[in-house]
N, CA, C and O atoms as CSV, one atom per row, in Angstrom:
chain,resi,resn,atom,element,x,y,z
A,1,UNK,N,N,-21.213,-22.329,19.259
A,1,UNK,CA,C,-20.516,-21.737,18.127
A,1,UNK,C,C,-19.871,-22.855,17.308
A,1,UNK,O,O,-19.184,-23.716,17.858
A,2,UNK,N,N,-20.089,-22.841,16.025
A,2,UNK,CA,C,-19.517,-23.886,15.179
A,2,UNK,C,C,-18.047,-23.610,14.908
A,2,UNK,O,O,-17.604,-22.463,14.864
A,3,UNK,N,N,-17.309,-24.689,14.730
A,3,UNK,CA,C,-15.891,-24.562,14.426
A,3,UNK,C,C,-15.709,-24.585,12.917
A,3,UNK,O,O,-16.540,-25.103,12.171
A,4,UNK,N,N,-14.614,-24.014,12.506
A,4,UNK,CA,C,-14.309,-23.938,11.073
A,4,UNK,C,C,-12.918,-24.485,10.840
A,4,UNK,O,O,-12.007,-24.234,11.630
A,5,UNK,N,N,-12.749,-25.221,9.777
A,5,UNK,CA,C,-11.429,-25.717,9.401
A,5,UNK,C,C,-11.289,-25.611,7.879
A,5,UNK,O,O,-12.277,-25.488,7.154
A,6,UNK,N,N,-10.075,-25.661,7.432
A,6,UNK,CA,C,-9.798,-25.592,6.000
A,6,UNK,C,C,-9.113,-26.875,5.580
A,6,UNK,O,O,-8.159,-27.318,6.218
A,7,UNK,N,N,-9.597,-27.464,4.514
A,7,UNK,CA,C,-8.978,-28.656,3.929
A,7,UNK,C,C,-8.473,-28.272,2.540
A,7,UNK,O,O,-9.136,-27.520,1.825
A,8,UNK,N,N,-7.314,-28.779,2.159
A,8,UNK,CA,C,-6.731,-28.463,0.855
A,8,UNK,C,C,-6.619,-29.740,0.031
A,8,UNK,O,O,-6.230,-30.794,0.535
A,9,UNK,N,N,-6.968,-29.621,-1.241
A,9,UNK,CA,C,-6.894,-30.736,-2.180
A,9,UNK,C,C,-6.195,-30.278,-3.441
A,9,UNK,O,O,-6.339,-29.133,-3.870
A,10,UNK,N,N,-5.438,-31.182,-4.026
A,10,UNK,CA,C,-4.798,-30.944,-5.307
A,10,UNK,C,C,-5.524,-31.821,-6.326
A,10,UNK,O,O,-5.604,-33.039,-6.163
A,11,UNK,N,N,-6.039,-31.205,-7.355
A,11,UNK,CA,C,-6.814,-31.919,-8.369
A,11,UNK,C,C,-6.090,-31.828,-9.697
A,11,UNK,O,O,-5.840,-30.736,-10.207
A,12,UNK,N,N,-5.752,-32.991,-10.260
A,12,UNK,CA,C,-5.108,-33.039,-11.580
A,12,UNK,C,C,-6.116,-33.619,-12.556
A,12,UNK,O,O,-6.535,-34.768,-12.413
A,13,UNK,N,N,-6.505,-32.827,-13.549
A,13,UNK,CA,C,-7.498,-33.247,-14.531
A,13,UNK,C,C,-6.856,-33.543,-15.872
A,13,UNK,O,O,-5.934,-32.851,-16.305
A,14,UNK,N,N,-7.351,-34.569,-16.513
A,14,UNK,CA,C,-7.002,-34.847,-17.900
A,14,UNK,C,C,-8.291,-34.677,-18.694
A,14,UNK,O,O,-9.251,-35.427,-18.516
A,15,UNK,N,N,-8.298,-33.684,-19.567
A,15,UNK,CA,C,-9.486,-33.372,-20.348
A,15,UNK,C,C,-9.115,-33.428,-21.825
A,15,UNK,O,O,-8.267,-32.668,-22.292
A,16,UNK,N,N,-9.747,-34.321,-22.542
A,16,UNK,CA,C,-9.531,-34.388,-23.985
A,16,UNK,C,C,-10.163,-33.155,-24.626
A,16,UNK,O,O,-11.187,-32.662,-24.154
A,17,UNK,N,N,-9.552,-32.661,-25.699
A,17,UNK,CA,C,-10.065,-31.459,-26.361
A,17,UNK,C,C,-11.509,-31.603,-26.799
A,17,UNK,O,O,-12.247,-30.617,-26.809
A,18,UNK,N,N,-11.932,-32.802,-27.161
A,18,UNK,CA,C,-13.294,-33.001,-27.657
A,18,UNK,C,C,-14.279,-33.409,-26.565
A,18,UNK,O,O,-15.432,-33.719,-26.866
A,19,UNK,N,N,-13.845,-33.415,-25.299
A,19,UNK,CA,C,-14.731,-33.794,-24.200
A,19,UNK,C,C,-15.038,-32.589,-23.327
A,19,UNK,O,O,-14.208,-32.182,-22.515
A,20,UNK,N,N,-16.201,-32.028,-23.486
A,20,UNK,CA,C,-16.598,-30.889,-22.668
A,20,UNK,C,C,-17.464,-31.316,-21.487
A,20,UNK,O,O,-17.787,-30.493,-20.631
A,21,UNK,N,N,-17.840,-32.581,-21.432
A,21,UNK,CA,C,-18.679,-33.093,-20.352
A,21,UNK,C,C,-17.825,-33.415,-19.131
A,21,UNK,O,O,-16.993,-34.319,-19.201
A,22,UNK,N,N,-18.000,-32.701,-18.004
A,22,UNK,CA,C,-17.187,-32.956,-16.808
A,22,UNK,C,C,-17.287,-34.385,-16.305
A,22,UNK,O,O,-16.370,-34.853,-15.629
A,23,UNK,N,N,-18.356,-35.091,-16.607
A,23,UNK,CA,C,-18.490,-36.475,-16.155
A,23,UNK,C,C,-17.533,-37.412,-16.895
A,23,UNK,O,O,-17.388,-38.568,-16.499
A,24,UNK,N,N,-16.886,-36.947,-17.944
A,24,UNK,CA,C,-15.953,-37.777,-18.702
A,24,UNK,C,C,-14.493,-37.452,-18.375
A,24,UNK,O,O,-13.588,-38.110,-18.889
A,25,UNK,N,N,-14.257,-36.462,-17.539
A,25,UNK,CA,C,-12.890,-36.117,-17.176
A,25,UNK,C,C,-12.308,-37.199,-16.281
A,25,UNK,O,O,-13.051,-37.914,-15.610
A,26,UNK,N,N,-10.991,-37.326,-16.265
A,26,UNK,CA,C,-10.338,-38.261,-15.347
A,26,UNK,C,C,-9.052,-37.626,-14.841
A,26,UNK,O,O,-8.593,-36.612,-15.366
A,27,UNK,N,N,-8.484,-38.237,-13.818
A,27,UNK,CA,C,-7.261,-37.684,-13.251
A,27,UNK,C,C,-6.990,-38.230,-11.869
A,27,UNK,O,O,-7.251,-39.398,-11.582
A,28,UNK,N,N,-6.460,-37.362,-11.011
A,28,UNK,CA,C,-6.079,-37.759,-9.657
A,28,UNK,C,C,-6.382,-36.607,-8.707
A,28,UNK,O,O,-6.184,-35.440,-9.045
A,29,UNK,N,N,-6.863,-36.945,-7.523
A,29,UNK,CA,C,-7.121,-35.956,-6.488
A,29,UNK,C,C,-6.321,-36.355,-5.252
A,29,UNK,O,O,-6.267,-37.529,-4.887
A,30,UNK,N,N,-5.701,-35.365,-4.613
A,30,UNK,CA,C,-4.869,-35.626,-3.439
A,30,UNK,C,C,-5.297,-34.719,-2.299
A,30,UNK,O,O,-5.505,-33.520,-2.488
A,31,UNK,N,N,-5.428,-35.305,-1.106
A,31,UNK,CA,C,-5.684,-34.537,0.113
A,31,UNK,C,C,-4.323,-34.088,0.628
A,31,UNK,O,O,-3.501,-34.919,1.015
A,32,UNK,N,N,-4.081,-32.805,0.638
A,32,UNK,CA,C,-2.764,-32.264,0.957
A,32,UNK,C,C,-2.357,-32.590,2.394
A,32,UNK,O,O,-1.199,-32.928,2.639
A,33,UNK,N,N,-3.279,-32.497,3.340
A,33,UNK,CA,C,-2.948,-32.699,4.747
A,33,UNK,C,C,-2.461,-34.097,5.070
A,33,UNK,O,O,-1.569,-34.264,5.901
A,34,UNK,N,N,-3.036,-35.108,4.422
A,34,UNK,CA,C,-2.677,-36.500,4.721
A,34,UNK,C,C,-1.797,-37.127,3.656
A,34,UNK,O,O,-1.109,-38.113,3.920
A,35,UNK,N,N,-1.813,-36.565,2.456
A,35,UNK,CA,C,-1.080,-37.166,1.353
A,35,UNK,C,C,-1.867,-38.257,0.639
A,35,UNK,O,O,-1.415,-38.780,-0.379
A,36,UNK,N,N,-3.056,-38.610,1.170
A,36,UNK,CA,C,-3.885,-39.625,0.505
A,36,UNK,C,C,-4.280,-39.126,-0.869
A,36,UNK,O,O,-4.602,-37.951,-1.046
A,37,UNK,N,N,-4.254,-40.014,-1.831
A,37,UNK,CA,C,-4.672,-39.628,-3.174
A,37,UNK,C,C,-5.449,-40.760,-3.812
A,37,UNK,O,O,-5.366,-41.917,-3.401
A,38,UNK,N,N,-6.205,-40.390,-4.829
A,38,UNK,CA,C,-7.035,-41.368,-5.507
A,38,UNK,C,C,-7.181,-40.988,-6.976
A,38,UNK,O,O,-7.342,-39.818,-7.323
A,39,UNK,N,N,-7.120,-41.993,-7.814
A,39,UNK,CA,C,-7.400,-41.802,-9.233
A,39,UNK,C,C,-8.912,-41.762,-9.410
A,39,UNK,O,O,-9.647,-42.373,-8.634
A,40,UNK,N,N,-9.374,-41.051,-10.421
A,40,UNK,CA,C,-10.807,-41.037,-10.709
A,40,UNK,C,C,-11.033,-41.023,-12.216
A,40,UNK,O,O,-10.202,-40.544,-12.987
A,41,UNK,N,N,-12.181,-41.561,-12.608
A,41,UNK,CA,C,-12.567,-41.560,-14.019
A,41,UNK,C,C,-13.715,-40.615,-14.303
A,41,UNK,O,O,-14.001,-40.306,-15.460
A,42,UNK,N,N,-14.377,-40.154,-13.249
A,42,UNK,CA,C,-15.451,-39.173,-13.410
A,42,UNK,C,C,-15.302,-38.117,-12.322
A,42,UNK,O,O,-14.684,-38.359,-11.284
A,43,UNK,N,N,-15.864,-36.967,-12.568
A,43,UNK,CA,C,-15.833,-35.897,-11.578
A,43,UNK,C,C,-16.553,-36.337,-10.308
A,43,UNK,O,O,-16.164,-35.944,-9.208
A,44,UNK,N,N,-17.593,-37.144,-10.449
A,44,UNK,CA,C,-18.330,-37.647,-9.290
A,44,UNK,C,C,-17.422,-38.470,-8.373
A,44,UNK,O,O,-17.529,-38.363,-7.151
A,45,UNK,N,N,-16.540,-39.283,-8.935
A,45,UNK,CA,C,-15.605,-40.068,-8.118
A,45,UNK,C,C,-14.646,-39.162,-7.360
A,45,UNK,O,O,-14.322,-39.441,-6.205
A,46,UNK,N,N,-14.186,-38.081,-7.988
A,46,UNK,CA,C,-13.306,-37.126,-7.309
A,46,UNK,C,C,-14.042,-36.469,-6.147
A,46,UNK,O,O,-13.477,-36.299,-5.066
A,47,UNK,N,N,-15.286,-36.103,-6.367
A,47,UNK,CA,C,-16.073,-35.472,-5.314
A,47,UNK,C,C,-16.356,-36.438,-4.171
A,47,UNK,O,O,-16.417,-36.018,-3.015
A,48,UNK,N,N,-16.529,-37.714,-4.467
A,48,UNK,CA,C,-16.730,-38.720,-3.419
A,48,UNK,C,C,-15.496,-38.786,-2.516
A,48,UNK,O,O,-15.625,-38.857,-1.294
A,49,UNK,N,N,-14.303,-38.765,-3.116
A,49,UNK,CA,C,-13.061,-38.800,-2.338
A,49,UNK,C,C,-12.955,-37.558,-1.455
A,49,UNK,O,O,-12.628,-37.661,-0.273
A,50,UNK,N,N,-13.231,-36.385,-2.029
A,50,UNK,CA,C,-13.153,-35.133,-1.268
A,50,UNK,C,C,-14.131,-35.169,-0.107
A,50,UNK,O,O,-13.781,-34.801,1.015
A,51,UNK,N,N,-15.342,-35.605,-0.367
A,51,UNK,CA,C,-16.345,-35.696,0.696
A,51,UNK,C,C,-15.878,-36.651,1.793
A,51,UNK,O,O,-16.007,-36.351,2.979
A,52,UNK,N,N,-15.335,-37.802,1.394
A,52,UNK,CA,C,-14.854,-38.791,2.360
A,52,UNK,C,C,-13.763,-38.200,3.247
A,52,UNK,O,O,-13.813,-38.344,4.468
A,53,UNK,N,N,-12.776,-37.535,2.640
A,53,UNK,CA,C,-11.676,-36.966,3.422
A,53,UNK,C,C,-12.182,-35.865,4.362
A,53,UNK,O,O,-11.684,-35.756,5.482
A,54,UNK,N,N,-13.135,-35.064,3.951
A,54,UNK,CA,C,-13.664,-34.005,4.805
A,54,UNK,C,C,-14.457,-34.587,5.970
A,54,UNK,O,O,-14.444,-34.026,7.066
A,55,UNK,N,N,-15.142,-35.696,5.749
A,55,UNK,CA,C,-15.903,-36.330,6.821
A,55,UNK,C,C,-14.993,-37.059,7.802
A,55,UNK,O,O,-15.347,-37.212,8.971
A,56,UNK,N,N,-13.823,-37.510,7.346
A,56,UNK,CA,C,-12.893,-38.268,8.178
A,56,UNK,C,C,-11.611,-37.476,8.409
A,56,UNK,O,O,-10.509,-38.016,8.317
A,57,UNK,N,N,-11.769,-36.198,8.706
A,57,UNK,CA,C,-10.609,-35.306,8.804
A,57,UNK,C,C,-9.680,-35.644,9.947
A,57,UNK,O,O,-8.501,-35.300,9.877
A,58,UNK,N,N,-10.148,-36.304,11.003
A,58,UNK,CA,C,-9.276,-36.627,12.126
A,58,UNK,C,C,-8.425,-37.850,11.841
A,58,UNK,O,O,-7.430,-38.083,12.527
A,59,UNK,N,N,-8.795,-38.629,10.847
A,59,UNK,CA,C,-8.073,-39.852,10.512
A,59,UNK,C,C,-6.995,-39.531,9.478
A,59,UNK,O,O,-7.116,-39.910,8.313
A,60,UNK,N,N,-5.965,-38.848,9.896
A,60,UNK,CA,C,-4.939,-38.363,8.970
A,60,UNK,C,C,-4.130,-39.474,8.326
A,60,UNK,O,O,-3.615,-39.293,7.222
A,61,UNK,N,N,-4.007,-40.603,8.977
A,61,UNK,CA,C,-3.195,-41.689,8.429
A,61,UNK,C,C,-4.058,-42.893,8.066
A,61,UNK,O,O,-3.700,-44.034,8.360
A,62,UNK,N,N,-5.177,-42.637,7.438
A,62,UNK,CA,C,-6.063,-43.708,7.020
A,62,UNK,C,C,-5.342,-44.597,6.018
A,62,UNK,O,O,-4.708,-44.104,5.085
A,63,UNK,N,N,-5.439,-45.900,6.212
A,63,UNK,CA,C,-4.786,-46.794,5.257
A,63,UNK,C,C,-5.546,-46.769,3.942
A,63,UNK,O,O,-6.741,-46.474,3.917
A,64,UNK,N,N,-4.869,-47.074,2.869
A,64,UNK,CA,C,-5.505,-47.066,1.556
A,64,UNK,C,C,-6.631,-48.077,1.472
A,64,UNK,O,O,-7.558,-47.898,0.682
A,65,UNK,N,N,-6.575,-49.141,2.274
A,65,UNK,CA,C,-7.644,-50.135,2.267
A,65,UNK,C,C,-8.948,-49.576,2.826
A,65,UNK,O,O,-10.022,-50.100,2.528
A,66,UNK,N,N,-8.868,-48.528,3.625
A,66,UNK,CA,C,-10.053,-47.949,4.230
A,66,UNK,C,C,-10.693,-46.881,3.375
A,66,UNK,O,O,-11.809,-46.455,3.672
A,67,UNK,N,N,-10.035,-46.435,2.331
A,67,UNK,CA,C,-10.591,-45.409,1.449
A,67,UNK,C,C,-11.637,-46.020,0.533
A,67,UNK,O,O,-11.609,-47.223,0.274
A,68,UNK,N,N,-12.561,-45.199,0.040
A,68,UNK,CA,C,-13.550,-45.742,-0.891
A,68,UNK,C,C,-12.863,-46.236,-2.154
A,68,UNK,O,O,-11.804,-45.721,-2.513
A,69,UNK,N,N,-13.443,-47.230,-2.845
A,69,UNK,CA,C,-12.803,-47.751,-4.049
A,69,UNK,C,C,-12.682,-46.661,-5.122
A,69,UNK,O,O,-13.575,-45.823,-5.256
A,70,UNK,N,N,-11.589,-46.670,-5.882
A,70,UNK,CA,C,-11.390,-45.598,-6.871
A,70,UNK,C,C,-12.368,-45.659,-8.023
A,70,UNK,O,O,-12.740,-44.622,-8.572
A,71,UNK,N,N,-12.790,-46.840,-8.395
A,71,UNK,CA,C,-13.687,-46.980,-9.528
A,71,UNK,C,C,-14.820,-47.927,-9.145
A,71,UNK,O,O,-14.729,-49.134,-9.367
A,72,UNK,N,N,-15.902,-47.368,-8.559
A,72,UNK,CA,C,-16.994,-48.244,-8.118
A,72,UNK,C,C,-17.673,-48.944,-9.275
A,72,UNK,O,O,-18.610,-49.714,-9.066
């Protein structure tokens, strides 16, 4: 039987009125459980952070040096 868990993220988006392309949005994403947060310049960067935190859910106190770079 597979286990299930819930992860919570806070996403703050800055969207210019003339930018409807999600790839141009920027902001900050925070993993609520650990407090880790990361700035992003594209939606893809935000999703990379979310994916990383979900894959490393047991590492609640990951140092910022171990997180993926904010702007590859």
